[in-house]
C-alpha positions, -999 to 999 in steps of 0.1 A, spaced: -170 483 22 -194 473 -5 -186 446 -24 -201 440 -60 -230 419 -64 -210 396 -86 -187 383 -59 -217 371 -40 -228 353 -73 -194 340 -82 -194 321 -49 -226 305 -52 -216 295 -89 -185 277 -81 -201 260 -51 -222 245 -75 -202 242 -105 -179 224 -71 -204 193 -71 -203 184 -111 -189 155 -120 -160 150 -136 -158 163 -174 -189 181 -170 -201 218 -175 -228 243 -166 -239 266 -188 -243 303 -181 -280 300 -188 -284 273 -165 -265 290 -135 -287 320 -141 -318 300 -139 -309 280 -111 -300 316 -91 -328 338 -105 -300 361 -119 -300 378 -154 -274 355 -178 -257 390 -195 -248 398 -160 -237 368 -144 -213 364 -177 -194 387 -164 -188 375 -132 -180 337 -153 -156 357 -172 -136 369 -147 -129 336 -128 -124 327 -164 -95 348 -170 -84 346 -135 -79 306 -140 -104 295 -116 -130 281 -138 -124 266 -176 -146 270 -206 -161 251 -232 -182 257 -262 -208 240 -284 -241 229 -267 -229 207 -239 -205 236 -232 -201 255 -198 -181 259 -169 -167 239 -145 -138 244 -118 -101 243 -132 -93 232 -96 -103 209 -70 -122 229 -43 -98 223 -18 -72 245 -36 -96 276 -43 -103 299 -14 -131 325 -11 -101 350 -17 -93 340 -50 -128 341 -61 -132 377 -42 -101 390 -59 -108 371 -96 -140 395 -93 -131 425 -73 -92 426 -82 -61 425 -61 -61 459 -53 -66 477 -12 -99 486 -3 -82 517 14 -68 544 -7 -48 569 18 -44 604 -2 -28 617 25 -55 645 38 -28 653 66 -4 669 44 -34 698 40 -31 707 74 -19 744 80 -1 734 110 21 707 106 58 706 108 78 706 74 85 669 64 62 653 88 37 637 65 65 630 39 83 598 54 57 572 66 21 564 61 -5 580 85 -19 557 116 -58 555 98 -35 541 66 -18 520 86 -52 508 105 -70 502 76 -44 487 59 -41 457 89 -82 457 84 -80 451 51 -52 427 53 -69 404 79 -101 400 60 -79 391 31 -65 364 55 -96 352 68 -104 350 32 -79 331 23 -82 303 53 -113 294 35 -115 272 10 -145 260 -16 -147 226 3 -148 242 34 -183 258 22 -191 226 5 -188 208 40 -210 233 54 -235 233 28 -238 192 29 -247 202 74 -272 227 66 -292 218 33 -317 195 37 -310 168 21 -342 166 -4 -335 201 -14 -296 187 -19 -311 158 -42 -335 179 -62 -311 208 -68 -283 184 -78 -309 164 -99 -318 199 -118 -280 206 -121 -273 176 -135 -303 176 -161 -287 209 -174 -249 197 -176 -234 193 -205 
């Protein structure tokens, strides 16, 4: 399974937005510049987050994005599904029905073992993403990012936040 690059972008942008002070917004331009991404493409990911109700947007010179919920209320799954959608990652086309040796009705009653295993794997993946909150990521990052880099990054973001 390959996720859209917009999933990575959305997760990183949400991590930045999680650190914004109350009432402040960060523009698409600033988020794109911070991550070295094309603004036009990043805008699509941010629009997906907005349509899913995960971020608030505001227009004007100090406009931009901010989280609509506390980081403890947002899961990785929320963000992934905002960009990718909620549909299963495996689609069964029931090719076993093409078997010239099959018994009548054999493939008509229940999903095959391949589909069931793939759907179970998809649900396990979603369970993992559902179990990780944006606040968990923030805690990990606070331990992993060197203090001076964190301080410089936060200052850079605050200079551009409206």
